[in-house]
Structures are given as C-alpha cells and as structure tokens.
C-alpha positions in Angstrom: 126.1 50.6 57.9 124.5 49.4 54.7 120.8 48.4 55.0 119.6 45.0 54.0 116.0 44.1 53.1 114.9 40.5 52.9 111.5 38.9 52.5 110.0 35.5 53.0 106.5 34.3 52.0 104.7 31.6 53.9 101.2 30.9 52.6 99.1 34.0 53.0 101.8 35.9 55.0 104.8 37.9 53.9 107.5 38.8 56.3 109.9 41.6 55.5 113.0 42.1 57.6 114.9 45.4 57.7 118.5 45.4 58.9 120.2 48.8 59.5 118.6 52.1 58.6 115.0 52.3 57.4 115.1 55.3 55.2 114.9 56.4 51.6 118.2 54.6 50.7 116.3 51.2 50.8 113.4 52.4 48.5 114.0 50.0 45.7 114.9 47.0 47.9 111.8 47.6 50.0 109.5 47.8 47.0 111.1 44.6 45.6 110.5 42.8 48.9 106.7 43.3 48.6 106.3 43.3 44.8 106.3 39.5 45.0 102.6 39.7 46.1 101.5 41.6 43.0 100.1 38.6 41.3 99.2 36.5 44.3 98.1 38.7 47.2 98.7 37.9 50.9 96.4 38.5 53.9 99.1 39.7 56.3 102.4 41.4 56.2 104.8 41.4 59.0 107.7 43.9 59.0 110.4 42.8 61.4 112.3 45.8 62.8 114.3 44.0 65.4 117.5 44.7 63.6 116.6 48.2 62.3 118.6 50.8 64.2 117.0 53.9 62.7 113.8 55.0 61.0 113.2 58.5 59.6 110.2 60.1 58.0 111.1 58.7 54.6 111.0 55.2 56.1 107.5 56.0 57.5 106.6 57.2 54.1 107.7 53.8 52.6 105.4 52.0 55.0 102.4 54.2 54.0 103.3 53.6 50.3 103.3 49.8 50.9 99.8 50.1 52.6 98.4 52.2 49.8 99.9 50.1 46.9 98.7 46.8 48.3 95.4 48.3 49.5 95.6 46.6 52.9 93.7 47.2 56.1 95.5 48.5 59.1 95.1 45.2 61.0 96.8 43.3 58.3 100.2 45.0 58.5 102.2 44.5 61.7 105.4 46.3 62.6 107.1 43.7 64.9 109.9 44.0 67.4 110.3 47.8 67.2 113.1 49.2 69.2 111.8 51.7 71.8 112.9 54.9 69.9 111.4 53.6 66.7 108.1 52.6 68.4 108.0 56.1 70.1 108.5 57.8 66.7 105.7 55.6 65.1 103.3 56.6 67.9 104.3 60.2 67.7 103.5 60.2 64.0 100.2 58.4 64.8 101.1 55.5 62.5 99.6 53.1 65.1 96.3 54.1 63.4 97.5 52.5 60.1 99.6 49.5 61.4 99.8 47.2 64.3 102.9 48.3 66.2 104.6 45.8 68.6 
C-alpha cells in the first residue's frame, strides 16, 4: 500500500494525517507536510495515526526530526488515534517522553 501524507493548518495548530506505512518511504512528503510552518510557526501539532497501519524505527526517527527541526516542546506534539501495536512500540521506545501519545 502506498502511504499518503496530508496536512491541514487551522490557526495555531497543524494536523498531519498519515495513511498507510509510516516509514522512511514518506520522508519527503512528511517534511513537506510540516514545512508550511517555517515562516509562520504553530503552537501545536497533531499527528493523526488512525489510518497508519505500521510504524518502524525510521518513522519514529521522522517524528524526532520534526520535533528537533521545529524546536517544539513535548507537550505541543500529539500522536493521536494510535493503533495498539503502534502505541506499544512508541512506549517501548520511550517516545512518550517526547510526545503526547493517545
């Protein structure tokens, strides 16, 4: 399945939706999704993973890169609607220390 990345900005919030696999294959699309805030920063980013069927370590690395590049606090980036196996992997990697995981 081909992965699809989409984003929508509403005021001070950016929501990014990942459909399919969250891995290195979406690198450029993922960066494009949050590059729209380069000139006009947002306070919160929500990453909707409800339609993401898989995340590997490269997907986790993309999340950490986003946090670093946008210099955001842990409380301002939320990983929303994670499937149980993705949520378990995020907790196992201790990424709940860097993101809100729901």
